[in-house]
C-alpha positions, -999 to 999 in steps of 0.1 A, spaced: -345 -143 -110 -329 -177 -107 -328 -192 -72 -304 -220 -62 -303 -239 -30 -273 -257 -17 -272 -285 8 -266 -259 35 -299 -242 28 -283 -209 16 -302 -194 -13 -284 -175 -41 -299 -154 -68 -286 -139 -100 -277 -103 -98 -295 -78 -120 -273 -71 -151 -287 -36 -158 -264 -7 -151 -281 21 -133 -255 49 -130 -280 74 -118 -291 54 -88 -280 68 -54 -274 41 -29 -269 65 0 -231 65 -4 -216 100 -5 -180 101 -17 -156 129 -22 -122 128 -39 -105 140 -7 -113 108 11 -90 89 -12 -60 112 -6 -32 95 15 -20 114 45 16 123 44 39 96 56 55 100 90 93 104 88 109 76 108 137 96 125 149 67 147 154 44 117 172 71 98 195 76 128 202 38 129 210 38 92 234 67 95 251 51 125 255 18 105 269 38 75 294 58 95 306 29 117 309 7 86 329 33 68 352 37 98 358 0 102 365 -4 65 389 24 65 407 10 96 408 -24 80 423 -11 48 449 9 67 459 -22 86 463 -43 55 484 -16 38 507 -14 69 499 22 78 486 15 113 498 -19 125 531 -37 119 531 -61 89 533 -90 114 496 -84 124 481 -78 89 459 -109 91 438 -90 117 422 -68 91 397 -95 80 373 -90 110 374 -53 105 367 -55 68 339 -81 72 322 -63 101 326 -30 82 310 -44 51 281 -59 71 275 -24 85 283 -3 55 261 -20 29 227 -18 46 236 16 62 246 32 29 214 18 12 190 30 38 208 64 41 205 69 4 168 57 6 161 83 33 179 110 13 158 103 -18 125 101 1 133 133 20 141 152 -12 107 142 -26 117 118 -54 84 102 -65 100 67 -67 110 68 -30 87 74 0 88 68 37 59 44 36 83 16 25 111 26 48 116 2 77 105 16 111 119 5 144 
């Protein structure tokens, strides 16, 4: 074995290169210990996502009805922009996270609740 000494006084030695597969180092392992527990379903985050989705859809619908003149007189049509912008800001993340929760809940292997944001 080669021993090396650094300025700090720590000694290092070369590891043994032989492979002893039959040597028991006192570590008992079982395949069950590597199984992941099922992920907890974040109901609060799913509720927030659904609220964003529904409010965003409502604001977008109202904004589009304003611009087409079905709700408000044509004199006030410039007021649709805040509704549409706020509706989009709520609809886009709400729809994504609602779809994410749906796919994870259905058991799709590409989607799981471990990556879902939790509040």
